[in-house]
N, C-alpha and C positions, 0 to 999 in steps of 0.2 A: 198476668197477660196484658192488662191495661198498662202497667208500668213499663213493660218491655217494649210494647208498640209505641207508646208515647215517648219513651227515651230514644228509640231509633228515629222517630220522626223529628223530634226536637234536635237531635244531633245532625241529621241530614239537612234540615232546614236552617241550622244555626240560630235557633230562636231561644235557646236557653231552657226554661222550665218546661216540664211535661205535665202529666196528670198523676195523681196518686202520690206515691212516696217520692217521686222526682219532680214534684210540683214546686211552686215558688218558695216554700218553706222547707223543702226536703233536700236530699242530696243524692249523688250517684254512688255513695260508698257501699251500698249493699250489692253492687254488681261485681262479678269476678274480674280478675285482671284480663282474662281473655276477652270477655264481653266489653271491657273498657277499650281494649285495642281495636275491636270491631267498631266501636263508636267513634274512636279517633279516625279510623279510615272513613267512616261515614261523614264526619265533619270535614275531612279533607276533600271528599267528593262534593259535598255541599258548597264548599268555598270555590272550587274550581269549575263547578257545574258538571253535570254528568256526561255531556257529549264530549268535551275535551279529554276527560279521563278515559272514556271508552276509546277514543281515537289514539290515546297514548298506548293503551294495551293492545288494540287491534290493528293499529297503523302498520306494524311491521309484517303482518300476515299477507298482505297483498303482493309483497315482493317475492314470495316463495313460489 
């Protein structure tokens, strides 16, 4: 649980290492390919900030 939460926070904040097995001397190899794709999406959101990403997905709804 600690590794999953710290990995998601580390990828969302783009800070690199987390706690436990994803710490500074660990790696993200133990995660499944699907969870790695989720972490890639979190890194993308973290880079662009959350508000513009939400505007990208929700922006077209007001025209309907």
